[in-house]
GUSE-568787 format. One record per residue (C-alpha): y, x, z; residue in one letter; residue number from 1. Coordinates in steps of 0.001 Angstrom, whole numbers, plus 500000, padded with zeros to 6 digits. Each point is the difference from the previous one (the first is absolute). Example, Ala and Ser with C-alpha at 12.3 -4.5 7.8 and 13.67 -1.06 7.14 Angstrom:
# residues 2
NODE       v       u       w  resn  resi
NODE  495500  512300  507800     A     1
NODE  503440  501370  499340     S     2
END
This chain:
# residues 423
NODE       v       u       w  resn  resi
NODE  500029  499995  500084     M     1
NODE  502381  502855  500706     L     2
NODE  499618  501467  496580     Y     3
NODE  500851  496702  498433     A     4
NODE  503000  499587  502170     L     5
NODE  501134  503523  499139     H     6
NODE  499760  499123  496247     E     7
NODE  501825  496724  500537     A     8
NODE  502783  501617  501815     A     9
NODE  500347  502530  497201     Y    10
NODE  500282  497422  497282     Y    11
NODE  502339  497883  502159     A    12
NODE  502336  502898  500152     S    13
NODE  500263  500487  496427     Q    14
NODE  502853  497622  499111     P    15
NODE  502227  501626  502713     M    16
NODE  498895  503421  498477     R    17
NODE  501027  498875  496564     M    18
NODE  503304  499003  501375     A    19
NODE  500382  503387  501720     A    20
NODE  499084  501761  496780     L    21
NODE  502861  497957  498182     A    22
NODE  502496  500867  502750     A    23
NODE  499085  503673  499834     R    24
NODE  500529  500094  496262     D    25
NODE  503245  498031  500310     F    26
NODE  501436  502426  502705     W    27
NODE  498839  503138  498152     S    28
NODE  501356  498940  496561     S    29
NODE  502605  502424  498577     P    30
NODE  501672  496774  498616     L    31
NODE  500571  498673  503583     N    32
NODE  503395  501289  501075     P    33
NODE  499014  499706  503762     S    34
NODE  496784  501745  499724     A    35
NODE  501481  503237  501401     N    36
NODE  501907  498279  502916     S    37
NODE  498359  500421  503445     R    38
NODE  499048  496367  500347     W    39
NODE  498618  500015  496369     G    40
NODE  497780  503106  500878     R    41
NODE  498935  498214  503259     S    42
NODE  498912  496879  498132     L    43
NODE  498145  502160  497501     F    44
NODE  498374  502112  502718     A    45
NODE  498994  496802  501955     G    46
NODE  498430  498435  496779     A    47
NODE  498320  503287  499108     D    48
NODE  498404  500354  503418     L    49
NODE  498660  496392  499981     F    50
NODE  498543  500331  496485     A    51
NODE  498179  503153  500995     N    52
NODE  498680  498594  503327     V    53
NODE  498673  496957  498477     T    54
NODE  498398  501525  496829     R    55
NODE  496320  500854  499380     R    56
NODE  499168  503552  500123     Y    57
NODE  497154  500811  497563     G    58
NODE  498147  503240  499569     K    59
NODE  502326  502948  499518     P    60
NODE  499596  502286  496935     A    61
NODE  499088  503648  500570     W    62
NODE  503095  501248  498282     N    63
NODE  498556  503551  499794     I    64
NODE  500809  501225  496489     D    65
NODE  500385  503700  500604     S    66
NODE  499541  502637  502722     V    67
NODE  501697  503363  500258     R    68
NODE  497611  502901  499842     V    69
NODE  501434  503600  500019     N    70
NODE  503466  498727  498834     E    71
NODE  498301  498035  497129     V    72
NODE  500087  496190  499654     D    73
NODE  496332  499132  499468     V    74
NODE  499378  496425  498576     R    75
NODE  497580  497865  502028     V    76
NODE  498034  496908  498995     R    77
NODE  498188  497759  502453     P    78
NODE  496576  498872  498422     T    79
NODE  497343  497984  501343     T    80
NODE  496635  501970  499749     V    81
NODE  497749  497620  501836     W    82
NODE  500318  496494  501590     Q    83
NODE  498238  497193  501893     S    84
NODE  501298  496473  500725     P    85
NODE  501303  501553  503309     W    86
NODE  501463  503352  499013     C    87
NODE  501234  502251  497097     K    88
NODE  499581  503715  500029     L    89
NODE  503286  501320  498637     V    90
NODE  500475  503443  498614     Q    91
NODE  503454  501645  499503     F    92
NODE  499533  501811  496827     D    93
NODE  502317  503043  499725     R    94
NODE  500862  500926  496291     D    95
NODE  498203  503280  499431     M    96
NODE  502369  501398  497538     A    97
NODE  502675  499621  502638     D    98
NODE  497621  501618  502685     M    99
NODE  499456  502866  497703     R   100
NODE  503783  500426  499644     K   101
NODE  500150  500100  503880     A   102
NODE  497524  502758  500091     G   103
NODE  497012  497938  501297     K   104
NODE  497187  501287  497996     M   105
NODE  497267  499275  502654     Q   106
NODE  498781  496652  500888     L   107
NODE  501252  498731  503243     D   108
NODE  497781  498583  502787     P   109
NODE  499187  496192  499561     A   110
NODE  501153  497922  502930     V   111
NODE  499208  496359  500638     L   112
NODE  502642  498382  502230     I   113
NODE  498434  497103  501794     V   114
NODE  502847  497528  500471     A   115
NODE  499882  497726  503002     P   116
NODE  498910  496399  499622     L   117
NODE  502200  498685  502692     S   118
NODE  502595  497698  498637     G   119
NODE  502023  502137  497616     H   120
NODE  499230  501048  496442     Y   121
NODE  498870  503623  499036     A   122
NODE  503549  500596  498608     T   123
NODE  501102  500405  503589     L   124
NODE  498571  503605  499521     L   125
NODE  502089  500730  496920     R   126
NODE  501648  502893  501935     G   127
NODE  496652  501253  501002     T   128
NODE  498823  500062  496206     V   129
NODE  503090  501631  498912     E   130
NODE  499786  502776  502630     A   131
NODE  496338  500867  499101     L   132
NODE  500449  499833  496238     L   133
NODE  501394  503491  499419     P   134
NODE  496824  501664  501290     D   135
NODE  497295  497437  499587     H   136
NODE  498415  497551  497682     A   137
NODE  500690  496856  501897     V   138
NODE  497986  496737  500080     F   139
NODE  500703  497056  502280     I   140
NODE  498278  496809  500953     T   141
NODE  502026  496898  499045     D   142
NODE  498686  497198  502092     W   143
NODE  500125  496343  498640     A   144
NODE  501752  497176  501630     N   145
NODE  497274  497658  501274     A   146
NODE  501803  496968  499050     R   147
NODE  499791  501122  496363     D   148
NODE  496073  500387  500043     V   149
NODE  498016  496893  499016     P   150
NODE  497435  498747  502612     M   151
NODE  497294  500668  497280     L   152
NODE  500479  503744  500553     E   153
NODE  498508  499576  503416     G   154
NODE  500911  501838  503194     R   155
NODE  501602  503320  500932     F   156
NODE  499424  501445  503431     D   157
NODE  500284  503269  501946     F   158
NODE  496688  501075  498573     H   159
NODE  500989  499305  496347     D   160
NODE  503047  502331  500764     Y   161
NODE  497702  502867  500832     I   162
NODE  497947  499244  496909     D   163
NODE  503231  499965  497874     H   164
NODE  501062  503349  501461     V   165
NODE  496453  501512  499131     R   166
NODE  500126  498555  496482     Q   167
NODE  503533  501297  499181     M   168
NODE  499193  503539  501227     L   169
NODE  496997  499890  497706     T   170
NODE  502189  498780  497035     V   171
NODE  502259  503079  500535     M   172
NODE  497125  502272  499528     G   173
NODE  499408  503485  501516     G   174
NODE  501017  500209  503786     R   175
NODE  503520  498653  500227     P   176
NODE  502163  499955  503037     H   177
NODE  500842  496805  501905     V   178
NODE  502990  499083  501969     V   179
NODE  499984  496946  502202     A   180
NODE  503318  498563  501152     V   181
NODE  499898  497969  503244     C   182
NODE  497545  497028  499847     Q   183
NODE  497387  501436  497628     P   184
NODE  499152  502862  502390     G   185
NODE  496944  498497  501491     P   186
NODE  498355  498742  496814     P   187
NODE  500832  503087  498124     V   188
NODE  498496  502199  502723     L   189
NODE  496947  497722  500024     A   190
NODE  499693  500428  496082     A   191
NODE  500245  503717  500408     A   192
NODE  497276  500050  502656     A   193
NODE  497560  497930  497956     L   194
NODE  500674  502112  496919     M   195
NODE  499538  503231  501975     A   196
NODE  496648  498721  501384     E   197
NODE  498852  499064  496492     D   198
NODE  501318  503358  498762     K   199
NODE  501804  498004  497385     D   200
NODE  501331  502359  497289     P   201
NODE  503241  498026  500053     S   202
NODE  500596  500269  503575     R   203
NODE  503581  501091  500779     P   204
NODE  500963  503793  500282     R   205
NODE  502651  499050  502727     T   206
NODE  501043  496970  501782     M   207
NODE  503529  499599  501436     T   208
NODE  500663  497295  502488     F   209
NODE  503726  499077  500516     M   210
NODE  500907  497731  502934     G   211
NODE  496574  498426  499985     S   212
NODE  498440  498052  502768     P   213
NODE  496664  501927  500117     I   214
NODE  499740  499194  503746     D   215
NODE  502555  497347  500947     A   216
NODE  499053  500415  503728     R   217
NODE  502163  503085  500110     L   218
NODE  503730  499843  500769     S   219
NODE  500132  496106  499393     P   220
NODE  503142  498661  498482     T   221
NODE  501344  496428  499960     V   222
NODE  497923  499196  496982     T   223
NODE  496797  501279  501679     N   224
NODE  500847  498180  503115     Q   225
NODE  500377  496796  498273     L   226
NODE  496624  500372  498220     A   227
NODE  498460  500568  503470     E   228
NODE  501637  497343  501975     Q   229
NODE  499336  497100  497631     K   230
NODE  496457  498742  499740     P   231
NODE  498272  500249  496474     F   232
NODE  500108  496230  499842     T   233
NODE  503731  500065  500288     W   234
NODE  500240  502072  496702     F   235
NODE  497693  497496  498389     Q   236
NODE  501826  496935  501009     S   237
NODE  503740  501293  499531     N   238
NODE  499914  502756  497392     M   239
NODE  497777  498527  497286     I   240
NODE  501275  497252  497403     H   241
NODE  498962  498503  496766     T   242
NODE  501596  501057  496740     V   243
NODE  501523  496865  498214     P   244
NODE  500089  499074  496433     A   245
NODE  501064  501126  497382     P   246
NODE  499120  503569  500867     Y   247
NODE  496698  501225  498390     P   248
NODE  498554  500642  503486     G   249
NODE  500644  496313  500996     A   250
NODE  497709  499044  502997     M   251
NODE  499282  503597  501055     R   252
NODE  500426  500630  503640     R   253
NODE  502455  503027  500533     V   254
NODE  502267  501728  502454     Y   255
NODE  503298  499243  498170     P   256
NODE  502444  502924  499145     G   257
NODE  502915  497849  501352     F   258
NODE  498341  499768  503441     V   259
NODE  499534  503876  500066     Q   260
NODE  503654  500424  498777     L   261
NODE  501310  497748  502954     A   262
NODE  498048  502237  502312     S   263
NODE  501524  503121  498574     F   264
NODE  503543  498627  500069     M   265
NODE  499772  498585  503585     S   266
NODE  499165  503571  501253     M   267
NODE  503384  501130  498805     N   268
NODE  501983  496796  499565     L   269
NODE  503408  501243  501071     E   270
NODE  499661  502852  497592     R   271
NODE  499354  497801  497077     H   272
NODE  502885  497727  500992     Q   273
NODE  502326  502919  500328     D   274
NODE  498873  501329  496531     A   275
NODE  500800  496550  498337     H   276
NODE  503203  499820  501739     R   277
NODE  500834  503457  498828     Q   278
NODE  499023  499047  496423     Y   279
NODE  502504  497084  500272     F   280
NODE  502694  502383  501037     D   281
NODE  499225  502469  497396     D   282
NODE  500224  497413  497242     L   283
NODE  503295  498854  501377     V   284
NODE  501342  503493  499973     K   285
NODE  498729  500792  496637     G   286
NODE  497618  502726  501200     D   287
NODE  497207  499472  497251     G   288
NODE  498155  503226  500828     D   289
NODE  499012  498797  503462     H   290
NODE  499421  496450  498871     A   291
NODE  497537  501303  497309     D   292
NODE  498144  502102  502575     K   293
NODE  499718  496851  502124     H   294
NODE  498560  497975  497062     L   295
NODE  497527  502668  498997     A   296
NODE  498562  500272  503544     F   297
NODE  499617  496150  500451     Y   298
NODE  498687  499492  496545     D   299
NODE  496967  502038  501060     E   300
NODE  499925  498987  503721     Y   301
NODE  500058  496247  499308     L   302
NODE  497312  500148  497255     S   303
NODE  496832  499187  501808     V   304
NODE  496419  498913  499056     L   305
NODE  497255  497907  501575     D   306
NODE  496807  501520  501564     L   307
NODE  496711  498076  499891     T   308
NODE  498885  498335  503261     E   309
NODE  496849  502199  500325     E   310
NODE  501783  503333  499351     F   311
NODE  502653  499226  502520     Y   312
NODE  497775  498643  502752     L   313
NODE  497449  502809  499601     Q   314
NODE  502780  502562  500168     T   315
NODE  501165  498346  503399     I   316
NODE  496453  499994  501205     D   317
NODE  498712  503396  498803     I   318
NODE  503220  502194  500374     V   319
NODE  502240  498296  502684     F   320
NODE  497641  498255  502401     Q   321
NODE  496641  501437  499966     N   322
NODE  500829  503595  498767     Y   323
NODE  496614  500271  498235     L   324
NODE  500584  503098  498085     L   325
NODE  501154  502365  502898     P   326
NODE  497327  498456  502147     K   327
NODE  497213  500937  497501     G   328
NODE  499051  496175  499460     E   329
NODE  501274  499343  496486     L   330
NODE  497341  498833  497549     R   331
NODE  500540  499646  496350     H   332
NODE  497514  497727  498288     H   333
NODE  497807  500704  502993     G   334
NODE  500347  503786  499910     R   335
NODE  501585  501784  502896     L   336
NODE  503225  501918  499003     V   337
NODE  499751  503584  501290     N   338
NODE  503140  502140  499541     P   339
NODE  498161  502918  501623     A   340
NODE  497933  500323  496755     A   341
NODE  503187  501248  498258     I   342
NODE  499639  503686  499551     A   343
NODE  501953  501230  496996     D   344
NODE  503009  497600  499675     I   345
NODE  503271  501419  501110     G   346
NODE  501766  497786  502621     L   347
NODE  503750  499827  500498     M   348
NODE  501750  497623  502355     T   349
NODE  503714  499278  499971     V   350
NODE  501777  498089  502664     E   351
NODE  503739  499199  500785     G   352
NODE  501500  500923  503287     E   353
NODE  501832  496523  500206     L   354
NODE  497236  497789  498439     D   355
NODE  500033  496613  501558     D   356
NODE  497142  498542  497965     I   357
NODE  497318  502682  500241     S   358
NODE  500584  502064  503130     G   359
NODE  499422  503608  500262     I   360
NODE  496441  500769  500373     G   361
NODE  498659  496963  498058     Q   362
NODE  499789  502085  496887     T   363
NODE  499066  503244  501581     Q   364
NODE  496837  498316  501345     A   365
NODE  498389  500600  496628     A   366
NODE  499633  503691  500871     H   367
NODE  497719  499204  502905     D   368
NODE  498094  497548  497976     L   369
NODE  499210  502659  497221     C   370
NODE  498291  502269  502322     S   371
NODE  497972  501574  497348     G   372
NODE  503085  501555  498200     L   373
NODE  500873  503605  500683     P   374
NODE  503448  500608  501356     E   375
NODE  500975  501785  496877     A   376
NODE  500002  496575  498123     L   377
NODE  502169  498304  502529     K   378
NODE  503715  499627  500491     L   379
NODE  502010  497828  502256     D   380
NODE  503748  499606  499645     Y   381
NODE  502612  497992  501925     I   382
NODE  503135  499566  498187     Q   383
NODE  503073  500032  502348     P   384
NODE  502659  497462  499809     G   385
NODE  498352  497404  497794     V   386
NODE  498598  496559  500573     G   387
NODE  497085  498217  498070     H   388
NODE  501747  499922  496596     Y   389
NODE  501228  503514  500283     G   390
NODE  496482  501252  499998     V   391
NODE  499531  499109  496380     F   392
NODE  503498  499572  498583     N   393
NODE  503478  501482  500298     G   394
NODE  501585  503419  500095     R   395
NODE  497891  501452  502782     R   396
NODE  496892  498776  498306     F   397
NODE  501002  501811  496787     R   398
NODE  501283  503184  501614     E   399
NODE  497589  500500  502992     E   400
NODE  496958  497999  499511     I   401
NODE  499231  500259  496321     V   402
NODE  499954  503828  499836     P   403
NODE  497534  499956  502747     R   404
NODE  497795  497411  498239     M   405
NODE  500212  502069  496690     R   406
NODE  498995  503195  501593     D   407
NODE  497048  498444  502103     F   408
NODE  498729  498228  496891     I   409
NODE  499910  503260  497945     R   410
NODE  498700  502044  502938     E   411
NODE  497062  497730  500234     C   412
NODE  499293  499812  496318     D   413
NODE  497803  502957  498450     P   414
NODE  501355  499268  496612     D   415
NODE  503375  501439  501218     F   416
NODE  500941  503656  501017     E   417
NODE  500345  500436  503775     G   418
NODE  497366  497281  500847     S   419
NODE  498247  500241  503234     R   420
NODE  496868  498927  498293     L   421
NODE  497790  501867  497433     K   422
NODE  499434  498410  496592     A   423
END
């Protein structure tokens, strides 16, 4: 019922939004002699703010057309190399002629970025992709919006996520490197453990976990405490809703993206209110640069997707309430997941000093679980002065975390000079 009411509220607001758009065009028209007056700019700013708040935010574009490599602009093209109803494996093809101009004659390590399936689209990691592109062949998981997947395609749960990670690593060929950002940590570690035990030739060469809840019992945050305090039945009753028509996934039970977004925004409500107030003031002052930055951020932040009921509830159960992976009790299709079986996959963990979503220690727990790994293949790093998003985006990520990732990946890959391993 909530989903249907949400849709009804959106459509009910459209006449007012159309009026706001008309007012915005009127008060920004160069033919309007009052457009540059203070009250004219105030009316424009109010109409523009209302139009943006009430519009629907679709999936953002990647907008990665080129990357700077050794002072050369290298053209980039996102290409889907594999897909299922639930995910696309996107490769960011770098133009080889441009790469040769940049002096890149050797193939770079292939890296699979496993994007979180926790409410936002994979494009939230645009900065992560751009930062890794100069030194790596980058692939990323582009998860589908559950409301767009017809019921005939069946279910998608936590264990399907593990299977998808395994399959995409296999598609990439060789022994690629994998980077799990936040939520994917536990299923990616599970996939790596299963592949290691099977001696799968496509098992990753290294795995990097960034702000991941490998063991959510450690340094619990507000998010962890909410998951612990509420009984499992509360999540079933209050967080799950039915997709209405005319979406392709009509009648599918989901955890809606707008519910997750409301949770995100409520954690920092005053900050979001101040940001929109500042946006209004910037428009009145004619400060287009700051206004454009605001729009760019919220175009991404307000674009959300739905998760299937089974994936969301299993994640709550497995990761945040029963801690099956760190307790050694996680079973995948009846098979016990054993991270200690990992013996030749480099492990790097990255945490943020100020992370209020995955507290310090939750990601580091992977080192204790991977007890079969030699210390030479382990690296733990805590980035000072950053919160959760600073672990995988922003200036400090580019300048301080990415160089460490680049060096670690090459040191653990026998195909590259200076490796800790023999080919």
